C-alpha positions in Angstrom: -16.0 -23.4 -8.8 -13.7 -26.5 -8.4 -10.8 -24.8 -10.4 -11.4 -21.1 -8.3 -11.3 -23.2 -5.3 -7.8 -24.6 -6.5 -6.5 -21.3 -8.2 -6.8 -20.0 -4.6 -5.4 -22.5 -2.4 -2.5 -22.3 -4.8 -2.4 -18.9 -3.8 -2.8 -19.7 0.0 0.2 -22.4 -0.5 2.6 -19.8 -2.1 2.0 -17.5 0.9 3.8 -19.8 3.6 7.1 -19.7 1.5 6.6 -15.7 0.1 5.8 -15.0 4.1 9.0 -16.8 5.1 11.6 -15.2 2.6 10.1 -11.7 3.6 10.7 -12.5 7.5 14.1 -14.5 6.4 15.4 -11.0 4.5 14.0 -8.7 7.1 15.8 -10.6 9.9 18.9 -10.7 8.0 19.2 -7.1 7.0 18.3 -6.4 10.9 21.0 -8.4 11.6 23.5 -7.1 9.9 23.0 -3.3 10.4 25.4 -1.3 12.2 22.4 -1.0 15.1 23.6 -3.0 18.2 20.0 -4.2 19.8 22.1 -4.1 23.3 23.5 -1.0 23.2 20.1 0.5 22.1 18.6 -0.8 25.0 21.1 0.9 26.6 21.4 4.8 25.1 22.3 7.0 27.0 22.8 4.6 30.0 26.1 4.3 29.6 26.1 0.5 30.1 29.0 -1.8 31.2 30.2 -4.5 29.2 29.0 -6.6 31.4 25.6 -5.6 31.6 25.7 -5.6 27.4 26.6 -9.1 27.3 24.5 -10.3 29.7 21.5 -8.5 27.7 22.5 -10.1 24.1 23.2 -13.9 25.9 19.9 -13.0 27.7 17.9 -11.8 24.3 19.7 -14.7 22.4 22.2 -12.0 20.2 24.7 -14.4 21.4 23.5 -17.8 19.9 24.1 -18.9 15.8 22.2 -17.7 13.4 19.7 -20.2 12.4 18.5 -20.9 16.3 17.7 -16.8 15.9 16.3 -16.8 12.7 14.0 -20.0 14.6 13.5 -17.6 17.8 12.3 -15.2 15.4 9.6 -16.8 13.6 8.4 -18.4 16.7 7.6 -15.3 18.4 6.1 -14.1 15.3 3.9 -16.6 15.9 2.9 -15.8 18.8 2.3 -12.2 17.6 5.5 -10.9 19.4 7.5 -8.5 17.4 9.8 -7.6 20.2 10.3 -4.5 22.5 10.9 -0.7 21.9 14.4 -0.1 23.1 12.6 3.6 23.6 10.0 3.3 25.1 10.2 -0.8 27.0 6.7 -1.1 25.4 5.9 -4.2 22.6 6.3 -3.4 19.2 2.9 -4.4 18.6 1.0 -2.3 21.1 2.6 0.7 18.7 1.8 -1.4 15.3 -1.8 -1.5 16.5 -1.8 2.1 17.3 -0.5 3.4 14.1 -1.6 0.8 11.8 -5.8 2.1 11.5 -4.7 5.3 10.3 -2.2 3.9 7.6 -4.9 1.7 6.8 -7.4 4.6 6.3 -5.0 6.7 4.4 -3.9 3.8 2.1 -7.5 3.1 1.3 -8.8 6.3 0.8 -5.9 6.6 -1.3 -7.0 3.6 -3.6 -10.5 4.3 -4.0 -9.6 7.7 -5.0 -7.3 6.8 -7.3 -9.5 3.7 -8.6 -12.4 6.4 -9.1 -10.4 8.8 -10.9 -8.9 6.5 -13.4 -11.8 4.4 -14.2 -13.7 7.7 -15.1 -10.1 9.3 -17.3 -9.4 6.2 -18.5 -13.1 5.4 -19.6 -14.0 9.2 -20.9 -10.7 9.2 -22.8 -11.4 5.9 -25.0 -15.1 6.9 -25.6 -13.5 10.3 -26.8 -10.6 8.7 -28.3 -8.3 11.5 -30.2 -10.7 13.6 -29.7 -9.9 16.9 -27.4 -11.3 15.0 -23.8 -9.3 12.5 -25.0 -6.3 14.3 -25.3 -6.5 16.9 -22.5 -6.7 13.2 -20.0 -3.9 12.4 -21.9 -1.2 14.9 -20.8 -2.9 15.6 -17.5 -2.2 11.8 -16.9 1.2 12.1 -18.1 2.1 15.2 -15.7 0.8 13.0 -12.8 3.0 9.8 -13.6 6.1 12.3 -13.7 5.1 14.3 -10.5 6.2 12.8 -7.2 3.8 12.4 -4.0 5.9 14.6 -1.7 5.8 17.7 -4.2 1.9 17.7 -4.9 2.1 17.1 -1.0 3.8 20.5 -1.1 1.6 22.5 -3.6 -1.7 21.4 -2.1 -0.1 22.6 1.5 0.6 26.0 0.4 -2.0 26.5 -2.1 -5.6 25.1 -0.7 -4.4 24.8 3.1 -2.0 27.8 3.5 -3.3 30.6 0.9 -7.2 29.6 0.5 -7.1 27.7 4.1 -9.9 25.0 2.6 -7.5 22.1 4.7 -5.4 21.9 8.0 -2.0 21.7 7.2 -1.4 18.4 9.3 -3.0 16.7 12.1 -4.8 14.5 12.6 -9.0 14.1 14.0 -10.1 10.3 15.0 -13.1 10.0 12.4 -15.1 8.6 16.0 -14.5 12.3 17.2 -15.6 14.5 14.2 -16.2 12.8 10.7 -15.8 16.4 8.9 -12.6 17.0 10.8 -11.1 13.3 10.2 -12.4 13.9 6.1 -10.7 17.5 6.1 -7.5 16.1 7.5 -7.1 13.4 5.4 -8.4 14.7 2.0 -5.1 16.3 1.4 -2.6 13.2 2.3 -5.3 11.1 0.3 -4.9 12.7 -3.1 -1.4 13.4 -2.5 -0.4 9.9 -2.1 -3.4 8.7 -5.5 -3.0 11.1 -7.6 0.2 9.2 -9.4 -0.9 6.1 -9.1 -4.1 7.5 -10.9 -2.6 9.1 -13.4 -0.6 5.7 -14.2 -3.6 3.8 -14.0 -6.1 6.1 -16.2 -3.5 5.5 -19.1 -3.7 1.6 -19.0 -7.6 1.6 -18.1 -7.9 3.9 -21.8 -5.6 1.5 -23.8 -7.4 -1.6 -22.2 -10.9 0.0 -23.3 -9.8 1.1 -26.6 -8.7 -2.4 -27.2 -12.1 -3.6 -26.8 -14.3 -1.9 -28.2 -11.9 -2.1 -31.4 -13.6 -5.8 -30.8 -16.2 -7.3 -32.8 -18.6 -8.3 -30.4 -18.7 -4.6 -29.4 -19.3 -3.5 -33.0 -22.0 -6.6 -33.3 -24.0 -5.4 -29.6 -23.9 -1.8 -31.0 -25.6 -2.7 -34.2 -27.9 -4.7 -32.5 -29.8 -1.8 -30.6 -28.2 -2.4 -27.6 -27.0 1.7 -26.1 -23.3 2.0 -26.0 -24.1 2.8 -22.3 -24.9 -0.6 -21.7 -22.4 -2.1 -23.7 -19.9 -0.7 -22.1 -21.2 -0.5 -18.9 -22.0 -4.9 -19.1 -19.5 -6.4 -21.4 -16.3 -3.5 -22.0 -15.6 -2.0 -18.6 -15.6 -5.7 -17.1 -12.9 -7.3 -19.8 -11.1 -4.5 -19.3 -10.6 -4.3 -15.8 -8.6 -7.4 -16.4 -5.3 -6.2 -17.1 -5.6 -2.8 -14.7 -6.1 -4.7 -11.8 -2.9 -6.8 -12.0 -1.3 -2.9 -11.8 -3.4 -2.0 -8.8 -1.7 -4.8 -6.8 1.5 -3.3 -7.6 0.6 -0.4 -7.2 -0.9 -1.3 -3.5 2.7 -1.8 -2.4 3.4 2.0 -3.7 0.3 3.9 -1.6 1.6 1.7 1.7 5.1 2.9 1.0 4.2 6.2 0.0 2.3 6.8 2.9 5.7 7.2 5.1 6.7 10.2 3.6 2.5 11.3 3.0 2.3 11.0 6.8 5.4 12.7 7.8 4.8 15.4 5.7 1.1 16.3 7.3 2.0 14.7 10.5 -0.3 12.0 10.7 0.6 9.7 13.3 0.4 6.6 11.3 3.2 3.8 10.3 5.4 6.1 8.4 5.9 8.7 11.5 6.3 5.2 13.4 8.8 3.8 11.4 10.9 7.7 10.6 10.8 8.2 14.5 12.3 4.6 14.9 15.0 5.6 12.3 15.8 8.6 14.1 15.9 7.3 17.4 18.0 4.0 16.8 14.9 1.7 17.4 15.8 -1.2 15.6 12.4 -3.2 16.8 10.4 -1.1 15.5 11.4 -0.6 12.5 11.9 -3.9 11.7 8.1 -4.8 13.3 6.9 -1.7 11.2 8.8 -3.0 7.8 6.9 -7.0 8.2 3.6 -5.5 8.9 3.6 -3.3 5.6 4.9 -6.3 3.7 2.4 -8.6 5.5 0.0 -6.1 4.4 1.1 -6.0 0.9 0.8 -9.6 0.2 -2.8 -9.9 1.6 -4.0 -6.4 -0.3 -2.2 -8.6 -3.7 -3.8 -12.0 -2.3 -7.0 -10.6 -2.4 -6.5 -8.6 -6.2 -6.0 -12.1 -7.3 -9.6 -13.0 -5.9 -10.6 -10.3 -7.7 -8.7 -11.0 -10.7 -10.6 -14.5 -10.9 -14.4 -12.8 -10.4 -13.4 -10.3 -13.6 -11.9 -13.1 -15.7 -14.5 -16.0 -16.8 -11.5 -17.7 -18.7 -9.4 -18.4 -15.6 -12.4 -19.4 -13.7 -13.0 -22.2 -16.0 -9.4 -22.8 -16.3 -8.9 -26.6 -16.1 -5.3 -27.3 -14.2 
């Protein structure tokens, strides 16, 4: 347990410079972009040069870059993501409104990807080089090559428009109707998750095949243990170590892919919020969405690290 705590403390210690680096990168990108916060704030109002100067002075836009960065970090620590140039509302309010939907879509897609990859990967490994394995390998290879937005358009055309099984877009709050929420989220979640599920299936298959070829598996089965017990208790747990590492990286794809998927299905999440902010020239909202998404990616990877420790006894027992 002491080794686990040490490893976790190291992970937490690395979060501070990592987040500061992300904040610095976003800060520099936004400051050197062509979008002027003062012009964005007065867009459509024909401000005078004096008004623009007063706005920049009031908001510290004329200060040296290190001072502006320090102020920016201080504001973030107080939960201040800035003010929207379009709505004049705090960005944090817009983010907290849109974030729950994106989290719903991301974790629903993540759950679908995990279930499909485990079922497909284990089935392919058990039936190695036979017909089920060949079919799953072809399907997974196709899924890896198929982009999420293309799958989304196909699903809308055939499952929503032609068959009418699902709505073509929109969102229903689960508090109002769980069935309606499930219908509105099913196609976006599958479109988001299928490429990830296809990639994870191939990784799970490879990991399970490697475990099945080890001596302890043959010994356990030879001693009379049912194969399903050996696979469920030993093989699968040991084989999940590598897929968990890849899963942490794929969470970033899910969060990024949600931007496109939400736009296609007209879901009012973080993706649509950022797309609208880019189209309307609202830099504070774009900045807030990017920082929130990056922070979410870091937190999820920390959770994946914890799960990695739980399934890998060699790390738990390691000494620093």
